[in-house]
C-alpha positions in Angstrom: 17.8 -0.4 -1.8 14.1 -1.4 -1.8 11.5 -0.8 -4.5 9.9 2.3 -2.6 13.2 4.1 -2.0 14.0 3.5 -5.9 10.8 4.9 -6.7 11.1 8.0 -4.3 14.7 8.6 -5.8 13.3 8.4 -9.3 10.7 10.8 -8.5 13.0 13.2 -6.9 15.3 13.1 -10.0 12.5 13.4 -12.3 11.5 16.6 -10.4 14.8 18.1 -10.3 15.7 17.1 -6.7 13.5 19.9 -5.2 13.3 19.6 -1.4 10.9 22.1 0.0 7.5 23.3 -1.2 8.5 27.0 -0.8 11.6 26.4 -2.8 9.3 24.6 -5.4 7.1 27.5 -5.5 9.6 30.0 -5.8 10.9 28.2 -8.9 7.9 29.1 -11.0 5.8 26.9 -13.3 6.7 23.3 -13.7 8.8 22.4 -16.8 7.5 19.7 -19.2 10.0 17.1 -17.6 8.7 18.0 -14.1 5.2 17.6 -15.3 6.0 14.2 -16.8 7.5 13.4 -13.2 4.2 14.5 -11.7 2.0 12.6 -14.1 4.1 9.4 -13.4 3.7 9.9 -9.7 -0.1 10.3 -10.3 -0.1 6.9 -11.8 2.0 5.3 -9.1 -0.4 6.8 -6.5 -3.3 5.2 -8.3 -1.6 1.9 -8.4 -0.7 2.1 -4.7 -4.3 3.1 -3.8 -5.4 -0.1 -5.6 -2.8 -2.3 -3.8 -4.0 -0.8 -0.5 -7.6 -1.6 -1.3 -6.7 -5.2 -2.2 -4.5 -5.6 0.9 -7.1 -4.1 3.0 -9.8 -6.6 1.7 -7.4 -9.4 2.3 -6.9 -8.4 5.9 -10.6 -8.1 6.3 -11.3 -11.5 4.7 -8.5 -13.2 7.0 -9.9 -11.5 10.0 -13.4 -12.8 9.2 -11.8 -16.3 8.5 -10.1 -16.0 12.1 -13.4 -14.9 13.9 -15.3 -17.7 12.4 -12.6 -20.2 13.3 -12.4 -18.9 16.8 -16.2 -19.2 17.0 -16.0 -22.8 15.9 -13.4 -23.8 18.3 -15.5 -22.2 21.3 -18.5 -24.3 20.2 -16.4 -27.5 19.9 -15.0 -26.8 23.3 -18.3 -26.3 24.9 -19.8 -29.5 23.5 -16.7 -31.8 23.7 -16.9 -34.9 25.6 -13.5 -35.2 27.4 -13.4 -39.0 26.6 -13.8 -38.2 22.8 -10.1 -38.5 21.5 -11.1 -38.0 17.9 -13.0 -34.8 18.9 -9.9 -33.7 21.0 -7.5 -34.2 18.1 -10.0 -32.2 15.7 -10.1 -29.4 18.2 -6.3 -29.4 18.3 -6.3 -29.1 14.5 -8.5 -26.1 14.6 -6.6 -24.4 17.3 -3.4 -25.0 15.2 -5.2 -23.6 12.1 -6.3 -20.5 14.3 -2.8 -19.9 15.5 -1.3 -20.3 12.2 -4.0 -17.9 10.5 -3.2 -15.3 13.4 0.5 -15.6 12.8 0.0 -15.0 9.0 -2.1 -11.8 9.8 0.5 -10.6 12.3 3.6 -11.4 10.2 2.5 -10.8 6.7 -0.9 -9.4 6.0 -1.0 -6.6 8.4 2.7 -5.3 7.9 2.2 -5.5 4.1 -0.9 -3.2 4.3 1.0 -0.9 6.7 4.0 -0.7 4.2 1.6 0.1 1.3 0.1 2.9 3.3 3.4 4.2 4.3 4.7 4.2 0.8 1.4 5.9 -0.5 1.7 8.6 2.3 5.3 9.4 1.5 4.6 9.6 -2.4 1.4 11.6 -1.7 3.4 14.0 0.5 6.2 14.3 -2.3 3.6 14.9 -4.9 1.9 17.5 -2.8 5.1 19.3 -2.3 6.6 19.0 -5.6 3.5 18.9 -8.0 0.4 20.4 -6.4 1.8 23.5 -5.1 3.3 24.7 -8.4 1.6 26.1 -11.5 1.7 24.5 -14.9 1.0 25.9 -18.4 -1.5 23.9 -20.4 0.8 23.8 -23.5 3.5 22.2 -21.4 1.1 19.8 -19.6 -0.2 18.7 -23.1 3.3 18.1 -24.4 4.2 16.3 -21.1 1.2 13.8 -21.5 1.5 13.5 -25.3 4.6 11.0 -25.3 4.5 10.0 -21.6 6.4 6.9 -20.7 6.6 6.1 -17.0 8.8 3.5 -15.3 7.0 0.3 -14.5 6.4 0.3 -10.8 
């Protein structure tokens, strides 16, 4: 079971296993335990948003590095003397770096960002269904927030 499915199962358990928004609305106001689950989901959503921002910045940085490297390769290719063995070896090294960086982006950086976005969207949908569409009493919300302890993501 991966980290995300454990979190969704925990959130579902904390919220009493409700499956549908209409069913959640018909249940009335959130209980203290359900509010705690919603507050923990709030924290998880915030952490996931930060994770997405970091991963997006990393992807942008690596794409910029790739563009700079590709430009450098094009410049070297245009000015390379066919008899320059050292220059050809240097060009091969740049091309190998370009390929490695492209592979890293395709096999790690982009999929990690996509996974974080998918996790966020699933958790946001669960939060909307189970938390946002149900009323809560201030007294219960205050009690839930008072001694809130959320699982570490």
